[in-house]
C-alpha positions in Angstrom: 71.2 -45.7 27.2 73.8 -46.3 24.0 72.2 -48.4 21.6 73.7 -51.2 20.2 75.3 -50.9 16.8 74.9 -53.8 14.3 78.7 -54.8 13.1 78.3 -53.0 10.0 77.4 -49.1 11.9 80.3 -50.8 13.8 82.8 -50.7 10.8 81.4 -47.5 9.3 82.3 -45.8 12.4 85.7 -47.4 12.5 86.6 -46.2 8.8 85.2 -42.7 9.8 87.3 -42.3 13.3 90.5 -43.5 11.2 89.9 -41.1 8.8 90.0 -38.3 11.4 92.7 -39.6 13.2 94.8 -39.6 9.7 93.2 -36.2 8.6 96.7 -33.6 8.7 94.9 -30.6 9.3 93.8 -31.3 12.7 97.7 -32.0 13.9 96.2 -35.4 14.3 100.1 -37.0 13.3 101.2 -35.3 16.2 99.7 -37.2 19.0 101.9 -40.4 20.4 98.9 -42.9 20.8 97.2 -42.5 17.5 99.4 -45.4 16.0 97.5 -47.4 18.4 94.4 -45.7 17.9 94.2 -46.6 14.0 95.5 -50.2 14.7 92.9 -50.7 17.3 90.1 -49.9 15.1 91.6 -51.9 12.1 91.5 -54.7 14.6 87.7 -53.9 15.3 87.2 -53.9 11.8 88.3 -56.8 11.1 86.7 -58.8 14.2 83.3 -57.2 12.6 83.9 -58.2 8.9 85.1 -61.9 10.7 81.2 -61.3 12.4 79.6 -60.6 9.1 81.0 -63.4 7.2 79.1 -66.6 6.9 79.7 -69.3 9.1 79.5 -71.9 6.2 82.9 -73.2 5.5 81.5 -74.9 2.4 82.6 -78.5 3.7 80.6 -78.6 6.5 78.0 -82.0 5.7 74.2 -81.6 6.6 72.4 -83.2 9.4 70.1 -85.9 8.3 66.8 -85.5 8.9 65.0 -87.1 12.2 67.8 -87.1 14.1 68.1 -85.4 17.8 69.6 -82.0 17.7 
């Protein structure tokens, strides 16, 4: 069974994958799907970074004490 990764771990994996795909030593620049794979990893990074951001937008009003949830 594959362990669930945290958002930070997924970001690190995607960074490593992009570095691997961008390394000219492996001749991966010849692959037709290279750009799509990199774009997929960049979208994944953006999604995970958004997930790591705090949800407080600074304009929300805290709930009053004693009010039902």
